[in-house]
C-alpha positions as a Markdown table, in Angstrom:
| # | Residue | x | y | z |
|---|---|---|---|---|
| 1 | Unk | 0.0 | 0.0 | 0.0 |
| 2 | Unk | 1.3 | 3.4 | -1.0 |
| 3 | Unk | 2.2 | 5.9 | 1.8 |
| 4 | Unk | -0.1 | 9.0 | 2.1 |
| 5 | Unk | 1.2 | 11.8 | 0.0 |
| 6 | Unk | 3.5 | 14.5 | 1.5 |
| 7 | Unk | 2.0 | 18.0 | 1.2 |
| 8 | Unk | 4.1 | 21.2 | 0.9 |
| 9 | Unk | 2.1 | 24.4 | 1.1 |
| 10 | Unk | 3.4 | 27.5 | -0.7 |
| 11 | Unk | 1.6 | 30.3 | 1.1 |
| 12 | Unk | 1.1 | 33.3 | -1.2 |
| 13 | Unk | -2.3 | 34.6 | -0.1 |
| 14 | Unk | -4.9 | 34.1 | -2.8 |
| 15 | Unk | -2.3 | 32.5 | -5.0 |
| 16 | Unk | -1.4 | 29.8 | -2.4 |
| 17 | Unk | -1.1 | 26.2 | -3.6 |
| 18 | Unk | -0.1 | 22.8 | -2.5 |
| 19 | Unk | 2.7 | 20.6 | -3.8 |
| 20 | Unk | 1.5 | 16.9 | -3.4 |
| 21 | Unk | 4.3 | 14.4 | -3.4 |
| 22 | Unk | 3.3 | 10.8 | -3.6 |
| 23 | Unk | 3.5 | 7.5 | -5.5 |
| 24 | Unk | 1.1 | 6.4 | -8.1 |
| 25 | Unk | -0.7 | 9.7 | -8.1 |
| 26 | Unk | -1.0 | 10.4 | -11.9 |
| 27 | Unk | -4.3 | 8.5 | -11.9 |
| 28 | Unk | -5.6 | 10.9 | -9.3 |
| 29 | Unk | -5.0 | 14.0 | -11.5 |
| 30 | Unk | -8.7 | 14.5 | -12.1 |
| 31 | Unk | -9.5 | 14.7 | -8.5 |
| 32 | Unk | -6.5 | 16.9 | -7.9 |
| 33 | Unk | -7.6 | 19.4 | -10.5 |
| 34 | Unk | -11.3 | 19.3 | -9.6 |
| 35 | Unk | -10.5 | 20.1 | -5.9 |
| 36 | Unk | -8.8 | 23.3 | -7.0 |
| 37 | Unk | -10.7 | 24.6 | -9.9 |
| 38 | Unk | -14.2 | 24.2 | -11.3 |
| 39 | Unk | -13.4 | 23.4 | -15.0 |
| 40 | Unk | -14.9 | 21.4 | -17.7 |
| 41 | Unk | -12.0 | 21.6 | -20.2 |
| 42 | Unk | -8.3 | 20.7 | -19.8 |
| 43 | Unk | -5.5 | 21.2 | -22.3 |
| 44 | Unk | -2.6 | 18.9 | -21.5 |
| 45 | Unk | 0.8 | 20.1 | -22.9 |
| 46 | Unk | 3.4 | 17.4 | -23.0 |
| 47 | Unk | 6.3 | 16.2 | -25.2 |
| 48 | Unk | 6.8 | 13.2 | -27.3 |
| 49 | Unk | 8.9 | 11.4 | -24.6 |
| 50 | Unk | 6.3 | 11.8 | -21.9 |
| 51 | Unk | 3.1 | 11.5 | -24.0 |
| 52 | Unk | 3.0 | 7.7 | -23.3 |
| 53 | Unk | 2.4 | 6.6 | -20.7 |
| 54 | Unk | 2.5 | 9.6 | -18.3 |
| 55 | Unk | 0.4 | 12.2 | -20.1 |
| 56 | Unk | -2.1 | 9.6 | -21.3 |
| 57 | Unk | -2.5 | 8.5 | -17.6 |
| 58 | Unk | -3.1 | 12.1 | -16.6 |
| 59 | Unk | -5.6 | 12.5 | -19.4 |
| 60 | Unk | -7.5 | 9.4 | -18.3 |
| 61 | Unk | -7.7 | 10.7 | -14.8 |
| 62 | Unk | -9.1 | 14.1 | -16.0 |
| 63 | Unk | -11.6 | 12.4 | -18.2 |
| 64 | Unk | -12.8 | 10.2 | -15.3 |
| 65 | Unk | -13.4 | 13.4 | -13.3 |
| 66 | Unk | -15.7 | 14.7 | -16.1 |
| 67 | Unk | -13.4 | 17.0 | -18.0 |
| 68 | Unk | -13.1 | 17.2 | -21.7 |
| 69 | Unk | -9.4 | 16.8 | -22.5 |
| 70 | Unk | -7.3 | 17.9 | -25.5 |
| 71 | Unk | -3.7 | 16.8 | -25.6 |
| 72 | Unk | -1.0 | 18.9 | -27.4 |
| 73 | Unk | 2.4 | 17.3 | -28.0 |
| 74 | Unk | 5.6 | 19.2 | -28.6 |
| 75 | Unk | 9.1 | 18.0 | -29.5 |
| 76 | Unk | 11.3 | 17.3 | -26.5 |
| 77 | Unk | 14.3 | 19.5 | -25.8 |
| 78 | Unk | 15.2 | 23.1 | -25.0 |
| 79 | Unk | 14.7 | 24.2 | -28.6 |
| 80 | Unk | 10.9 | 23.9 | -28.0 |
| 81 | Unk | 11.0 | 26.5 | -25.3 |
| 82 | Unk | 10.6 | 29.3 | -27.8 |
| 83 | Unk | 8.3 | 32.0 | -29.1 |
| 84 | Unk | 7.4 | 30.1 | -32.3 |
| 85 | Unk | 6.4 | 27.0 | -30.4 |
| 86 | Unk | 4.4 | 29.1 | -27.9 |
| 87 | Unk | 2.7 | 30.7 | -30.9 |
| 88 | Unk | 1.8 | 27.3 | -32.3 |
| 89 | Unk | 0.2 | 26.3 | -29.0 |
| 90 | Unk | -1.7 | 29.6 | -28.8 |
| 91 | Unk | -3.2 | 28.9 | -32.2 |
| 92 | Unk | -4.1 | 25.3 | -31.4 |
| 93 | Unk | -5.8 | 26.4 | -28.2 |
| 94 | Unk | -7.8 | 29.0 | -30.1 |
| 95 | Unk | -8.9 | 26.3 | -32.6 |
| 96 | Unk | -9.8 | 24.0 | -29.6 |
| 97 | Unk | -12.1 | 26.7 | -28.1 |
| 98 | Unk | -10.0 | 27.1 | -25.0 |
| 99 | Unk | -11.3 | 30.0 | -22.8 |
| 100 | Unk | -10.9 | 31.4 | -19.3 |
| 101 | Unk | -12.7 | 28.4 | -17.8 |
| 102 | Unk | -10.1 | 26.0 | -19.3 |
| 103 | Unk | -7.2 | 24.7 | -17.3 |
| 104 | Unk | -3.7 | 24.0 | -18.7 |
| 105 | Unk | -2.0 | 20.9 | -17.4 |
| 106 | Unk | 1.8 | 20.7 | -18.0 |
| 107 | Unk | 3.1 | 17.1 | -18.0 |
| 108 | Unk | 6.8 | 16.7 | -18.4 |
| 109 | Unk | 10.1 | 18.3 | -17.5 |
| 110 | Unk | 11.2 | 21.8 | -17.0 |
| 111 | Unk | 10.9 | 22.8 | -20.7 |
| 112 | Unk | 7.3 | 21.6 | -20.9 |
| 113 | Unk | 6.4 | 23.3 | -17.6 |
| 114 | Unk | 8.0 | 26.6 | -18.4 |
| 115 | Unk | 6.5 | 26.7 | -21.9 |
| 116 | Unk | 3.0 | 25.5 | -20.8 |
| 117 | Unk | 3.0 | 27.9 | -17.9 |
| 118 | Unk | 3.9 | 30.8 | -20.2 |
| 119 | Unk | 1.1 | 29.8 | -22.6 |
| 120 | Unk | -1.3 | 29.6 | -19.7 |
| 121 | Unk | -0.2 | 33.0 | -18.4 |
| 122 | Unk | -0.7 | 34.7 | -21.7 |
| 123 | Unk | -3.6 | 33.0 | -23.5 |
| 124 | Unk | -6.9 | 35.0 | -22.8 |
| 125 | Unk | -4.8 | 37.0 | -20.3 |
| 126 | Unk | -4.3 | 34.1 | -18.0 |
| 127 | Unk | -5.6 | 30.6 | -17.5 |
| 128 | Unk | -5.3 | 28.4 | -14.5 |
| 129 | Unk | -2.6 | 25.8 | -14.8 |
| 130 | Unk | -1.3 | 22.7 | -13.0 |
| 131 | Unk | 2.2 | 21.4 | -13.0 |
| 132 | Unk | 2.7 | 17.6 | -13.2 |
| 133 | Unk | 6.5 | 17.3 | -13.3 |
| 134 | Unk | 8.0 | 14.0 | -14.5 |
| 135 | Unk | 11.7 | 14.8 | -14.1 |
| 136 | Unk | 13.6 | 15.3 | -10.9 |
| 137 | Unk | 14.8 | 18.7 | -11.9 |
| 138 | Unk | 11.3 | 19.9 | -12.6 |
| 139 | Unk | 10.0 | 18.4 | -9.3 |
| 140 | Unk | 12.5 | 20.2 | -7.1 |
| 141 | Unk | 12.9 | 23.4 | -9.1 |
| 142 | Unk | 11.1 | 24.6 | -12.2 |
| 143 | Unk | 7.6 | 23.4 | -11.3 |
| 144 | Unk | 7.7 | 25.3 | -8.0 |
| 145 | Unk | 7.6 | 29.1 | -7.7 |
| 146 | Unk | 5.6 | 30.3 | -10.7 |
| 147 | Unk | 8.4 | 31.4 | -13.1 |
| 148 | Unk | 7.3 | 30.6 | -16.6 |
| 149 | Unk | 8.8 | 31.7 | -19.9 |
| 150 | Unk | 10.6 | 31.0 | -23.2 |
| 151 | Unk | 14.1 | 31.5 | -24.5 |
| 152 | Unk | 15.4 | 34.0 | -27.0 |
| 153 | Unk | 18.1 | 32.6 | -29.3 |
| 154 | Unk | 20.8 | 34.3 | -27.4 |
| 155 | Unk | 19.3 | 34.7 | -23.9 |
| 156 | Unk | 17.7 | 32.0 | -21.7 |
| 157 | Unk | 14.4 | 32.8 | -20.0 |
| 158 | Unk | 14.4 | 36.4 | -21.1 |
| 159 | Unk | 10.7 | 36.4 | -22.0 |
| 160 | Unk | 8.3 | 35.3 | -19.4 |
| 161 | Unk | 6.1 | 36.0 | -16.4 |
| 162 | Unk | 5.4 | 35.1 | -12.8 |
| 163 | Unk | 2.3 | 32.9 | -13.0 |
| 164 | Unk | 1.7 | 30.5 | -10.1 |
| 165 | Unk | 0.1 | 27.1 | -10.7 |
| 166 | Unk | -3.0 | 26.2 | -8.8 |
| 167 | Unk | -1.2 | 23.0 | -7.7 |
| 168 | Unk | 1.8 | 20.8 | -8.3 |
| 169 | Unk | 1.2 | 17.0 | -8.5 |
| 170 | Unk | 4.4 | 15.0 | -8.1 |
| 171 | Unk | 4.3 | 11.3 | -8.8 |
| 172 | Unk | 7.7 | 9.9 | -7.9 |
| 173 | Unk | 6.9 | 6.7 | -9.8 |
| 174 | Unk | 7.6 | 8.6 | -13.0 |
| 175 | Unk | 11.2 | 8.8 | -12.1 |
| 176 | Unk | 11.5 | 5.0 | -12.9 |
| 177 | Unk | 11.4 | 6.0 | -16.6 |
| 178 | Unk | 13.9 | 8.9 | -16.3 |
| 179 | Unk | 17.3 | 8.3 | -17.9 |
| 180 | Unk | 20.2 | 8.2 | -15.5 |
| 181 | Unk | 21.7 | 11.3 | -17.0 |
| 182 | Unk | 18.5 | 13.3 | -16.4 |
| 183 | Unk | 18.3 | 12.0 | -12.8 |
| 184 | Unk | 21.8 | 13.2 | -12.1 |
| 185 | Unk | 21.0 | 16.6 | -13.7 |
| 186 | Unk | 18.1 | 17.0 | -11.3 |
| 187 | Unk | 20.4 | 16.2 | -8.3 |
| 188 | Unk | 22.5 | 19.3 | -9.2 |
| 189 | Unk | 19.5 | 21.5 | -8.2 |
| 190 | Unk | 19.1 | 19.4 | -5.0 |
| 191 | Unk | 22.7 | 20.0 | -4.1 |
| 192 | Unk | 22.1 | 23.7 | -4.8 |
| 193 | Unk | 19.5 | 24.0 | -2.0 |
| 194 | Unk | 22.0 | 22.5 | 0.5 |
| 195 | Unk | 24.7 | 25.0 | -0.6 |
| 196 | Unk | 22.5 | 28.1 | -0.5 |
| 197 | Unk | 20.1 | 27.4 | 2.4 |
| 198 | Unk | 20.7 | 24.4 | 4.5 |
| 199 | Unk | 24.1 | 23.0 | 5.5 |
| 200 | Unk | 22.5 | 20.1 | 7.4 |
| 201 | Unk | 20.7 | 19.1 | 4.2 |
| 202 | Unk | 24.0 | 19.3 | 2.3 |
| 203 | Unk | 25.6 | 16.9 | 4.9 |
| 204 | Unk | 22.6 | 14.6 | 4.4 |
| 205 | Unk | 23.3 | 14.6 | 0.7 |
| 206 | Unk | 26.9 | 13.7 | 1.3 |
| 207 | Unk | 25.8 | 10.7 | 3.4 |
| 208 | Unk | 23.1 | 9.5 | 1.0 |
| 209 | Unk | 24.5 | 10.2 | -2.5 |
| 210 | Unk | 24.6 | 6.6 | -3.5 |
| 211 | Unk | 21.0 | 6.0 | -2.3 |
| 212 | Unk | 19.8 | 8.8 | -4.5 |
| 213 | Unk | 21.8 | 7.6 | -7.5 |
| 214 | Unk | 20.3 | 4.1 | -6.9 |
| 215 | Unk | 16.8 | 5.7 | -6.8 |
| 216 | Unk | 16.0 | 4.7 | -3.3 |
| 217 | Unk | 12.3 | 5.7 | -2.9 |
| 218 | Unk | 12.5 | 7.0 | 0.6 |
| 219 | Unk | 15.7 | 9.0 | -0.1 |
| 220 | Unk | 14.2 | 10.5 | -3.3 |
| 221 | Unk | 11.0 | 11.4 | -1.6 |
| 222 | Unk | 12.8 | 13.2 | 1.2 |
| 223 | Unk | 15.2 | 15.0 | -1.2 |
| 224 | Unk | 12.2 | 16.2 | -3.3 |
| 225 | Unk | 10.0 | 17.3 | -0.4 |
| 226 | Unk | 12.8 | 19.1 | 1.5 |
| 227 | Unk | 13.9 | 20.9 | -1.7 |
| 228 | Unk | 10.3 | 22.0 | -2.4 |
| 229 | Unk | 10.0 | 23.2 | 1.2 |
| 230 | Unk | 13.2 | 25.2 | 0.9 |
| 231 | Unk | 12.3 | 26.8 | -2.4 |
| 232 | Unk | 8.7 | 27.4 | -1.1 |
| 233 | Unk | 10.1 | 29.3 | 1.9 |
| 234 | Unk | 12.0 | 31.6 | -0.4 |
| 235 | Unk | 9.2 | 32.2 | -2.9 |
| 236 | Unk | 6.8 | 33.0 | 0.0 |
| 237 | Unk | 9.1 | 35.9 | 1.0 |
| 238 | Unk | 10.0 | 37.2 | -2.4 |
| 239 | Unk | 7.6 | 35.9 | -5.0 |
| 240 | Unk | 8.5 | 38.3 | -7.8 |
| 241 | Unk | 12.2 | 38.9 | -7.1 |
| 242 | Unk | 11.5 | 42.4 | -5.7 |
| 243 | Unk | 13.7 | 42.2 | -2.6 |
| 244 | Unk | 16.6 | 40.3 | -4.0 |
| 245 | Unk | 16.0 | 37.3 | -1.7 |
| 246 | Unk | 14.7 | 35.0 | -4.4 |
| 247 | Unk | 17.9 | 35.7 | -6.4 |
| 248 | Unk | 19.8 | 33.2 | -4.1 |
| 249 | Unk | 18.0 | 30.4 | -6.0 |
| 250 | Unk | 20.1 | 31.4 | -9.0 |
| 251 | Unk | 23.3 | 30.3 | -7.5 |
| 252 | Unk | 25.6 | 29.0 | -10.3 |
| 253 | Unk | 23.0 | 30.1 | -12.9 |
| 254 | Unk | 24.8 | 33.2 | -14.3 |
| 255 | Unk | 27.6 | 30.8 | -15.5 |
| 256 | Unk | 25.1 | 28.0 | -16.3 |
| 257 | Unk | 22.9 | 30.1 | -18.6 |
| 258 | Unk | 25.9 | 31.5 | -20.4 |
| 259 | Unk | 27.2 | 27.9 | -20.9 |
| 260 | Unk | 23.8 | 26.9 | -22.3 |
| 261 | Unk | 23.5 | 29.9 | -24.6 |
| 262 | Unk | 27.1 | 29.7 | -25.8 |
| 263 | Unk | 27.2 | 25.9 | -26.4 |
| 264 | Unk | 23.7 | 25.9 | -27.9 |
| 265 | Unk | 20.6 | 24.9 | -26.0 |
| 266 | Unk | 20.5 | 21.1 | -25.6 |
| 267 | Unk | 24.2 | 20.5 | -25.7 |
| 268 | Unk | 24.2 | 20.4 | -21.9 |
| 269 | Unk | 21.2 | 19.5 | -19.7 |
| 270 | Unk | 20.3 | 22.4 | -17.5 |
| 271 | Unk | 21.3 | 20.6 | -14.3 |
| 272 | Unk | 24.7 | 19.8 | -15.9 |
| 273 | Unk | 25.3 | 23.4 | -16.7 |
| 274 | Unk | 24.2 | 24.4 | -13.1 |
| 275 | Unk | 26.8 | 21.9 | -11.7 |
| 276 | Unk | 29.6 | 23.6 | -13.7 |
| 277 | Unk | 28.1 | 27.0 | -12.8 |
| 278 | Unk | 28.2 | 26.2 | -9.1 |
| 279 | Unk | 31.9 | 25.2 | -9.4 |
| 280 | Unk | 32.6 | 28.4 | -11.2 |
| 281 | Unk | 30.7 | 30.5 | -8.6 |
| 282 | Unk | 32.6 | 28.8 | -5.7 |
| 283 | Unk | 35.9 | 29.5 | -7.5 |
| 284 | Unk | 35.0 | 33.1 | -7.9 |
| 285 | Unk | 34.0 | 33.3 | -4.2 |
| 286 | Unk | 37.3 | 31.8 | -3.2 |
| 287 | Unk | 39.2 | 34.3 | -5.2 |
| 288 | Unk | 37.2 | 37.1 | -3.4 |
| 289 | Unk | 38.1 | 35.6 | 0.0 |
| 290 | Unk | 34.5 | 34.8 | 0.7 |
| 291 | Unk | 35.0 | 31.0 | 1.2 |
| 292 | Unk | 38.0 | 28.8 | 1.6 |
| 293 | Unk | 39.3 | 25.9 | -0.4 |
| 294 | Unk | 37.5 | 23.4 | 1.8 |
| 295 | Unk | 34.1 | 24.8 | 0.8 |
| 296 | Unk | 35.0 | 24.5 | -2.9 |
| 297 | Unk | 36.4 | 21.0 | -2.4 |
| 298 | Unk | 33.3 | 19.6 | -0.6 |
| 299 | Unk | 31.0 | 21.0 | -3.2 |
| 300 | Unk | 33.1 | 19.6 | -6.1 |
| 301 | Unk | 33.4 | 16.2 | -4.5 |
| 302 | Unk | 29.7 | 15.8 | -3.9 |
| 303 | Unk | 28.8 | 16.9 | -7.5 |
| 304 | Unk | 31.4 | 14.5 | -8.9 |
| 305 | Unk | 30.1 | 11.6 | -6.7 |
| 306 | Unk | 26.7 | 12.3 | -8.2 |
| 307 | Unk | 28.2 | 11.9 | -11.7 |
| 308 | Unk | 27.9 | 15.6 | -12.7 |
| 309 | Unk | 30.4 | 17.6 | -14.8 |
| 310 | Unk | 32.6 | 19.9 | -12.8 |
| 311 | Unk | 34.8 | 21.5 | -15.4 |
| 312 | Unk | 34.0 | 24.1 | -18.1 |
| 313 | Unk | 34.0 | 22.8 | -21.7 |
| 314 | Unk | 36.1 | 24.5 | -24.3 |
| 315 | Unk | 34.2 | 27.8 | -24.6 |
| 316 | Unk | 35.4 | 31.1 | -26.0 |
| 317 | Unk | 35.9 | 33.4 | -23.0 |
| 318 | Unk | 34.6 | 36.5 | -24.8 |
| 319 | Unk | 31.4 | 34.6 | -25.8 |
| 320 | Unk | 30.8 | 33.6 | -22.2 |
| 321 | Unk | 31.2 | 37.1 | -21.0 |
| 322 | Unk | 28.9 | 38.4 | -23.7 |
| 323 | Unk | 26.2 | 35.9 | -22.7 |
| 324 | Unk | 26.6 | 36.8 | -19.0 |
| 325 | Unk | 26.1 | 40.5 | -19.9 |
| 326 | Unk | 22.5 | 39.5 | -20.9 |
| 327 | Unk | 21.8 | 37.9 | -17.5 |
| 328 | Unk | 18.7 | 39.2 | -15.8 |
| 329 | Unk | 20.8 | 40.0 | -12.7 |
| 330 | Unk | 22.8 | 42.6 | -14.6 |
| 331 | Unk | 22.2 | 46.0 | -13.0 |
| 332 | Unk | 23.4 | 49.3 | -14.5 |
| 333 | Unk | 25.6 | 47.3 | -16.9 |
| 334 | Unk | 27.4 | 45.5 | -14.0 |
| 335 | Unk | 27.5 | 41.8 | -13.6 |
| 336 | Unk | 26.1 | 40.5 | -10.3 |
| 337 | Unk | 26.7 | 36.9 | -9.0 |
| 338 | Unk | 25.1 | 34.8 | -6.2 |
| 339 | Unk | 28.1 | 33.8 | -4.1 |
| 340 | Unk | 28.6 | 31.8 | -0.9 |
| 341 | Unk | 30.0 | 33.0 | 2.3 |
| 342 | Unk | 29.6 | 29.6 | 4.1 |
| 343 | Unk | 27.8 | 26.4 | 3.5 |
| 344 | Unk | 24.1 | 27.1 | 3.7 |
| 345 | Unk | 24.4 | 30.8 | 3.0 |
| 346 | Unk | 24.8 | 32.9 | -0.2 |
| 347 | Unk | 24.4 | 36.5 | -1.1 |
| 348 | Unk | 23.9 | 38.6 | -4.3 |
| 349 | Unk | 27.2 | 40.4 | -5.0 |
| 350 | Unk | 27.9 | 43.2 | -7.4 |
| 351 | Unk | 30.9 | 45.3 | -8.5 |
| 352 | Unk | 33.1 | 42.3 | -9.2 |
| 353 | Unk | 36.2 | 43.0 | -11.1 |
| 354 | Unk | 35.7 | 41.4 | -14.5 |
| 355 | Unk | 39.3 | 40.2 | -14.5 |
| 356 | Unk | 38.4 | 37.8 | -11.7 |
| 357 | Unk | 35.6 | 36.4 | -13.8 |
| 358 | Unk | 38.0 | 36.0 | -16.7 |
| 359 | Unk | 40.4 | 34.2 | -14.5 |
| 360 | Unk | 37.8 | 31.6 | -13.5 |
| 361 | Unk | 36.9 | 31.1 | -17.1 |
| 362 | Unk | 40.5 | 30.8 | -18.2 |
| 363 | Unk | 41.4 | 28.3 | -15.5 |
| 364 | Unk | 38.4 | 26.2 | -16.5 |
| 365 | Unk | 37.2 | 25.8 | -13.0 |
| 366 | Unk | 38.5 | 22.3 | -12.9 |
């Protein structure tokens, strides 16, 4: 018999919602949606890899709850997170007669969730939407917090909105079909939470790395629920990145987004780029005297144990710096980085000498 689901509440006033983490919950998608929104029509957005069986199972659950369901399938990969694909989905939803009573259900990884959420936020000036993440990275990061959007060819996530879901339904059974590489990529974001917010959680990850890699159900469930709680706490205090607090969630991402844009979206999985980005950020912090070599070494060893890349690929330094200049944290033309001061605490730091950034890129952060 399955354990009762774990609930994590994200308290945002009228926009509050629950994250339900359980096993075998896709079949309950209809009840999950019906409990949160009176709707008669659902548009499921998924990709070709997740369509069968996960999206089909969600569709069956919605139909059993009395909803009419349309299922739209996109190509997998970061390239689909684009304005042309969003436009295609808007047109299809128009043809299907979607209106403000419709609910958008995103079934898949981070690309699907970000894109479907953006479509929901913009079609008819905003439709309710539900996140059903099927990758570890989406479960612990992109499905939580209401950031939705698409990429421009030279800048990741530059077009988007803050649009909270009405609920997040996490079925850990879907991880059984997740390739090892994608599981490891998701673990990079889990490690991030320990580095930026919770040193005790980081120590737990050091002790349980092999259990996570071996997909131990209890370890994965704890890692997911604790990561969601940590992110939820930050989002509750700075939903729209107005105080700077939510920026801590972007630890390693200034480097990571530049890697993705420079190498071409899809060359690295997002979590792989974040792993390298965290290594770079730690090296930069060490050069600034904010952390010592022990911090950098512990982070590097854990990421390496989890099978994640820890060295920059061969990237032209000037291209990386140009990509960084388009980062959303740039202020008055100056790069800003989320940097650690100790395990479990990071800060947004500006006025960094660009020569130090260059030195990190030149050394390859290995």
